[in-house]
C-alpha positions in Angstrom: 132.6 129.7 88.6 130.4 130.4 85.5 130.2 126.7 84.8 129.2 126.0 88.4 126.4 128.5 88.2 125.2 127.0 84.9 125.3 123.5 86.3 123.3 124.5 89.4 120.6 126.3 87.4 120.3 123.5 84.9 119.9 121.0 87.7 117.0 122.8 89.2 115.4 123.7 85.8 115.4 120.0 85.0 114.1 118.6 88.3 110.5 117.6 88.1 108.0 115.7 90.3 107.7 112.4 88.5 104.1 111.5 87.7 104.8 107.9 86.4 107.7 105.4 86.6 109.1 102.8 84.3 109.0 99.6 86.4 111.7 98.0 84.2 114.3 100.6 85.1 116.1 100.6 88.5 118.3 103.1 90.1 121.8 101.7 90.6 122.7 100.9 94.2 125.7 103.3 94.0 123.4 106.2 92.9 120.8 105.4 95.6 123.4 105.4 98.3 124.8 108.8 97.2 121.2 110.1 97.5 120.9 108.7 101.0 124.3 110.2 101.9 123.0 113.6 100.8 120.2 113.1 103.3 122.5 111.8 106.1 124.9 114.7 105.7 122.2 117.3 105.8 122.2 120.0 108.5 119.7 120.1 111.4 119.0 122.4 114.3 121.9 122.1 116.7 122.9 119.0 114.8 120.4 116.7 116.5 119.5 114.8 113.3 115.8 114.1 114.2 115.2 111.7 111.4 115.4 108.2 110.1 115.1 106.9 106.5 113.4 103.6 105.7 113.7 102.0 102.3 110.4 100.2 101.9 110.8 97.2 99.5 107.9 95.2 100.8 105.3 95.4 98.0 102.5 93.9 100.2 102.9 96.8 102.7 102.9 99.3 99.8 99.6 97.9 98.6 98.1 98.2 102.1 99.0 101.9 102.3 97.9 102.6 98.7 94.2 103.4 99.5 95.3 106.0 102.0 98.3 107.5 99.9 96.8 109.3 97.0 100.0 111.1 96.4 102.0 107.9 96.1 99.9 105.8 93.8 102.1 106.3 90.7 105.2 105.7 92.8 103.9 102.5 94.3 103.2 101.3 90.8 106.7 101.5 89.4 109.3 103.5 91.3 112.6 101.8 91.8 113.0 102.9 95.4 110.3 104.0 97.9 111.6 105.8 101.0 109.8 106.7 104.2 111.2 109.7 106.1 110.5 109.4 109.8 110.6 112.2 112.4 111.8 111.6 115.9 109.0 111.4 118.5 108.4 114.2 121.0 109.8 112.1 123.8 113.1 111.9 121.9 113.2 115.5 120.9 112.7 117.1 124.4 115.8 119.0 125.4 116.4 116.5 128.4 115.8 113.3 126.5 118.1 110.3 126.3 118.4 110.8 122.5 119.5 114.4 122.8 122.1 113.4 125.4 123.3 110.5 123.2 123.8 112.9 120.2 125.5 115.5 122.4 127.9 113.0 124.1 128.5 110.2 121.6 128.0 111.8 118.2 129.0 115.4 118.7 131.5 114.4 121.5 131.0 117.5 123.6 133.1 117.5 126.8 131.1 116.7 130.0 131.6 120.2 131.3 130.0 121.8 128.2 126.9 119.6 128.1 124.8 121.4 130.8 125.1 124.8 129.0 124.2 123.2 125.7 121.2 121.5 127.2 120.1 124.8 128.8 120.4 126.5 125.4 118.2 123.9 123.7 115.7 124.2 126.6 115.4 127.9 126.2 115.0 127.5 122.4 112.2 125.0 122.9 110.4 126.8 125.7 110.9 130.5 125.0 112.3 131.2 121.5 110.0 128.9 119.5 107.5 127.9 122.2 107.7 124.3 121.1 106.6 122.9 124.5 103.2 124.6 124.4 101.7 121.5 122.7 102.6 118.1 121.4 101.7 119.2 117.9 104.0 122.2 118.1 107.1 120.1 118.8 106.2 117.4 116.3 105.6 120.0 113.5 109.0 121.5 114.2 110.6 118.1 114.0 108.9 117.4 110.7 110.2 120.7 109.4 113.7 119.5 110.2 113.1 116.3 108.1 112.4 118.4 105.0 116.0 119.5 104.9 117.4 116.0 104.0 114.2 115.5 102.0 115.1 118.4 99.8 118.7 117.5 99.5 117.8 114.0 98.4 115.7 115.5 95.6 118.5 117.6 94.5 121.1 114.8 94.6 118.8 112.6 92.5 118.4 115.4 89.9 122.2 115.7 89.7 122.5 112.0 89.1 119.7 112.0 86.4 117.3 110.1 88.7 113.7 111.1 88.7 111.9 111.6 92.0 108.5 112.3 93.7 108.2 114.1 97.0 105.1 112.8 98.7 103.0 114.1 101.5 99.6 113.3 99.9 98.5 110.6 102.4 96.2 110.1 105.4 98.8 110.1 108.2 96.7 108.3 110.8 95.7 105.5 108.5 99.2 105.0 106.9 100.9 105.1 110.3 98.5 102.5 111.7 99.4 100.1 109.0 103.2 100.8 109.1 103.2 100.4 112.9 101.1 97.2 112.8 103.5 95.8 110.2 106.5 96.6 112.5 108.1 99.1 110.1 109.0 101.4 112.9 108.6 101.9 116.7 106.0 104.6 117.4 107.7 105.4 120.7 110.6 106.8 118.8 109.4 107.7 115.4 106.4 109.0 113.4 105.9 109.4 109.7 106.8 112.8 108.2 106.8 112.3 104.4 107.7 109.9 101.7 109.9 110.1 98.6 110.2 107.9 95.5 113.1 107.4 93.1 113.3 105.9 89.6 113.0 106.8 85.9 110.0 108.4 84.3 107.8 106.7 81.8 106.2 109.9 80.4 107.1 113.5 79.6 106.6 116.3 82.1 104.7 119.5 81.5 106.9 122.6 81.4 108.1 123.9 84.7 106.1 126.9 86.0 107.3 129.3 88.7 106.7 132.9 89.7 109.2 135.5 88.4 112.1 136.4 90.6 110.7 139.9 91.1 107.8 138.3 92.9 109.9 136.0 95.1 112.9 138.2 96.1 112.6 141.5 97.8 115.7 143.6 98.7 115.3 145.8 101.7 118.1 148.2 102.2 
């Protein structure tokens, strides 16, 4: 157990946001797929998996989004793998959508007699508990929050494998989405861009990690 604790803490101590990549070094396919599996196996609210991952290899498209992606410039220049994390559209994430029914029936394999109660539970969550149906922005923001779960797990998996990474949300969403949709990267009826993430190997040292003390972060209330 002590070794496990040490391994976990060392992993997080040594995980940094990569500020520059060596274009000559590539992440092994086997390692990349483990990172993607960490994302795929991530938990989500009621298990509805409101995400999709797109490995963007097309350099021409990367160059088109560069002017509107200030947080991705160094990644576009040399990262081994550049991934878009998409969030399901509002029409897909409504409690009564075809997508939710597909997940419930085909993926989770709930019996037909249990589906109405589960649908009603999700409806109450969306309408009353979190009031997600009050605006289109509220539901989309909630869905984007869900995508940050696999997003974070990918970062951790990469760190365990010794792969450097960059979490990216520094971009003009409207401009970048317009380009990606025009290029046919995804269907806007079912997906929107949530964030991006790059993987590779650094070409420079990082500044020391800085974080607040535990006493500032954790409060125990008895």
